[in-house]
N, C-alpha and C positions, 0 to 999 in steps of 0.2 A: 417790351411790348409783346415781344413774339410769345414769352411765356405766360403772359396774362391771357392773349389771344387762345394760346391753344388751351389754358385753363377753362376758358370758356366752351370751346368745343367739346371738351370732356364734360363738361355740366350739360351743355343741350345735348349730347348725345346719353347721357346717363337719365334725362328727364325723357327723352324719345323711347328710350326704351322700358321706362316705368309707364307711360301713357299707353304706351301699343303693346303691352303684356302677352294678349289675344294675338297678334301678329307673329311676335317671338315664337308661342307655342306653337302655332302652325307650322313655322318653318321647322323648327327643332324637331316636331313629330314627322314632317315629311324626310329631314335627314336621317330620323332613326328608322324608317321605314327602309329606306334606301339601303342605308348602312348596314342594318342586323340582317337583309336579307342576301346582300353580298358577300361579307360574312359567311354566313350560315353555309351559303352554296359553296365557298371556298375551302370552309372546312370541313363541312359534311357530306361525301359524297352518297353514304348511304341513304337511299331513299327514306325508307321508314324514321331513322334517325333525324332526316333533316327536317320532315314535317313536323316531329316532335320539337325541334331546337326552334321549330317558326312559331310554334305556339306558344313556347315558351316565352319567345322574345314578344309576341302580341301582350303575354300577360303583366309582363314587367315594362312595360311602355310608361303607365302611370308614374313609375318609382324613378324612372329616366328623366321623364318631365320635371318631376318636382324638384330633383338635384340638378338638372341641365338649365332650366329656367334663373334658378338662383346663381348658378356658375356665370353663365352669361350675362345677368345684370352686374354680376359684381365684376367681372372681367374685359368683357367686350367693347365696353366704351373707352376703356383706357388703350387698349389694343386697336382698336380701329382710330383713335385719335393720334398713337404712334407712327402707324400707318400712312394716313393722312399728312401727318409732318414729314415724315420721310420724301412724299409725292411734292412737297413744295420746298426742300431743302434745294438751293441750288449752288452745290459744291462742286470741286474739280472731280473727287469720287462720290458717285452717287450709291455706292454698294456700303460705304462707311457713312451713311448718314449719323450724324450725332443723336442722344435721344432727346427727348422733348426736355426742355428747360423748365426745371418748377418755378413758379411764381415766391417771390422772395415774401416772405408772412410777414414782417416788418413794414411793408409799404402799402 
């Protein structure tokens, strides 16, 4: 039963991310803006080079978005479902929660 319910959670998350693609894009855009600026500021102390790198980061944002949305939709439902499963596993060792059981295809 647990495997079937977790499979349902995974499917619901996939459906959510497909329907809310605009929200996913906005979230990824915000994360890209923050991450790229922080990375450039950390790696490039030279002011003129820093500005050039920030311009390059703005130009590469559409390409990042294209690949990031596909990666997000492919991987995040499983990652989130796995994390949620670890939150509801009640065993003596919380750090070593077993992976999500997969549903039996024969049933």
